N, C-alpha and C positions, 0 to 999 in steps of 0.2 A: 504494500500500500504506500503510495507516495505521501509525503508530508503535506498536510493541508495548507500550510502557510506559503507554499511555493507561489511566487508572483509572476515569474517570467522565466523563459528559457534563455540562458546565457550562451550555451553552446552544446552541440552534439557532435561527437567525433568518434572515429574508430580509434581504439586504444592500440596496443601492440597486437598486430594480427587481427583476428576476428573479435577482439574484446571490446564491446561497446562502452563508451563513456558518455554520461549525460551530466551537464552542469546547469543548475537552476539557481535562481536568485529569489530571495524573499526576506521578509522581516523576521529573521530568526537569529538565534545565537547558536554557537556550537553546542552548548549544553542542552538547549531546547530540542535540537535535532536528535541528539543521542538519547535524551530522556524519552522522546516519542517512540523510538525504536526499542527501548528497553521493555516496553509493554508488549507481551506476547500477542495480544489481540491485534496489534498493528502490523505484525509480521507472521501471519499464519503459515505454519509449516517450516519456518526458518528458525534456526537456533543461533544464538550468539556464539561465535567461535573465539573472537577476541574483542577486547574493548580497550581503547586508549583515550587520551584526553580529548581528541578531536575526530576519532574514527572508530567505526564499528565494522567488524567482519561477520557477516551472516552466512550460514551454510545450510544447504538443503540438497539431499540426494547427489552429492558430489559437486554441486554448483557453489560458487562463492560470490557474494555480493558485498562489495566494500562501499560504505557510506561515510563520506568525509564532510565535515562542516568547517567553515571558516568564520572568523570574527567579522568579516565583511559581508555576511549574509549570503554566502554561496554554499550550495549543497551539491556534492559531487558523488554520483553513483557509478560504480564500475562493476560490470557483471562478467564473471569468468564461468562460462557454462561447464 
């Protein structure tokens, strides 16, 4: 589930090889983004693999979703299928 405070798309790019990267902007803080995804109801089927100060790594069936947040209100999603 995407963060509801997303206000605009900043960029969409291909990561390394087939790894998609999405960058969004919104009125968020890094803590609010990570707190949102700490709730299992907002990430059905995904388990937290790692958690840092500004990044979460979620895992499901071998897939890895990295969610990073910046103090400038940017949310970066990277999916490794």
